[in-house]
C-alpha positions in Angstrom: 33.9 1.9 33.2 31.4 -0.8 33.8 29.6 -2.4 30.8 26.1 -3.6 31.4 24.6 -6.1 29.2 20.9 -6.1 28.6 18.9 -8.9 27.1 16.6 -7.7 24.0 13.5 -9.9 24.0 12.4 -10.4 20.3 8.7 -10.9 19.3 8.6 -14.2 17.2 4.8 -14.3 17.1 5.2 -12.7 13.5 7.0 -15.2 12.1 5.5 -17.8 10.4 6.6 -21.2 10.6 7.2 -23.0 7.0 4.3 -25.0 5.7 6.2 -28.0 4.8 9.3 -30.0 6.5 11.2 -29.8 3.1 10.7 -26.1 2.7 14.0 -24.6 1.6 13.0 -20.7 2.0 16.1 -18.6 2.3 14.3 -15.8 4.0 11.8 -15.8 7.1 8.4 -14.8 6.4 6.5 -12.2 8.7 2.7 -11.9 8.4 1.3 -9.1 6.4 -1.9 -7.5 6.3 -3.9 -5.5 4.2 -5.2 -5.1 0.7 -3.2 -4.3 -2.6 -4.3 -3.5 -6.1 -2.3 -5.6 -8.6 -2.2 -6.0 -12.0 -1.2 -9.2 -13.8 0.1 -10.1 -17.2 0.3 -14.0 -18.4 3.7 -15.3 -18.9 5.4 -12.1 -18.8 4.1 -10.8 -22.3 3.6 -7.4 -22.3 1.2 -7.5 -25.1 -1.4 -9.7 -23.3 -4.6 -8.4 -21.8 -4.1 -7.0 -18.3 -6.2 -7.9 -15.4 -6.7 -5.6 -12.3 -6.9 -7.7 -9.1 -7.5 -7.1 -5.4 -5.4 -9.1 -3.4 -5.2 -9.7 0.2 -1.7 -9.9 1.9 -0.7 -13.0 3.9 2.9 -12.9 4.4 6.0 -11.3 3.1 9.7 -11.9 3.1 12.6 -10.0 1.2 12.0 -12.4 -1.9 8.2 -12.7 -1.8 4.7 -11.9 -1.0 1.8 -14.6 0.1 -1.5 -13.4 -0.8 -5.4 -14.4 -1.3 -6.8 -13.6 -4.6 -10.7 -14.5 -5.3 -9.9 -16.0 -8.7 -6.8 -18.0 -9.8 -3.7 -16.5 -11.5 -2.0 -18.2 -14.1 1.6 -19.7 -12.9 4.4 -17.5 -14.5 2.2 -14.4 -14.6 4.1 -10.8 -14.2 2.4 -9.1 -11.3 2.7 -5.5 -10.2 1.2 -4.5 -6.8 0.4 -1.0 -5.8 1.2 -0.2 -2.3 -0.4 3.5 -1.8 1.0 6.0 0.7 0.4 6.0 4.2 0.7 8.8 6.4 4.2 10.1 6.1 5.3 6.9 4.0 5.7 7.3 0.2 3.6 4.9 -1.7 5.5 2.0 -3.7 5.2 -0.7 -6.4 6.4 -4.3 -6.4 7.0 -6.4 -9.1 7.2 -10.4 -9.1 6.0 -13.6 -10.8 3.3 -15.9 -9.6 5.2 -19.0 -8.6 2.5 -20.9 -6.6 -1.8 -20.5 -6.9 -3.5 -23.1 -4.6 -7.2 -23.3 -4.5 -8.5 -23.5 -0.6 -11.9 -22.5 1.1 -11.0 -18.9 1.1 -10.3 -18.7 -2.8 -6.4 -19.0 -3.8 -3.2 -18.8 -1.9 -1.0 -17.0 -4.4 2.8 -17.0 -4.0 4.5 -14.1 -5.5 8.5 -14.1 -6.2 9.6 -10.5 -6.2 11.9 -9.3 -9.2 13.3 -6.0 -7.8 13.3 -3.8 -5.0 10.3 -1.7 -3.8 10.2 1.3 -6.3 9.0 4.4 -4.6 6.0 6.3 -6.4 7.0 9.4 -7.8 5.2 12.8 -6.3 3.0 14.3 -9.3 
């Protein structure tokens, strides 16, 4: 019985390099694209007014999402992102908190730390 070893090429073009030399992320980021609808609530207060916002996805990892927003989002805000169903895939929601909001020429670069795993959307 012969054992054959094959090389597996890994396409690392989808991995975005860390933006700072001292960056200490625990998970690799991958580029993401598309638009999602998000609802934000300042400072995790459920009684505070909620804002519906469109976000343009930039990158993602197991622990967070990077996105662009046309308006700033307050640090510490609770944010729920709604990912609609696509083809055979079910939709899902992701919950996190805003940990970064940096103004640039496209609007605001938002960093979202995820709080929980994706929750499938229930079929109605």
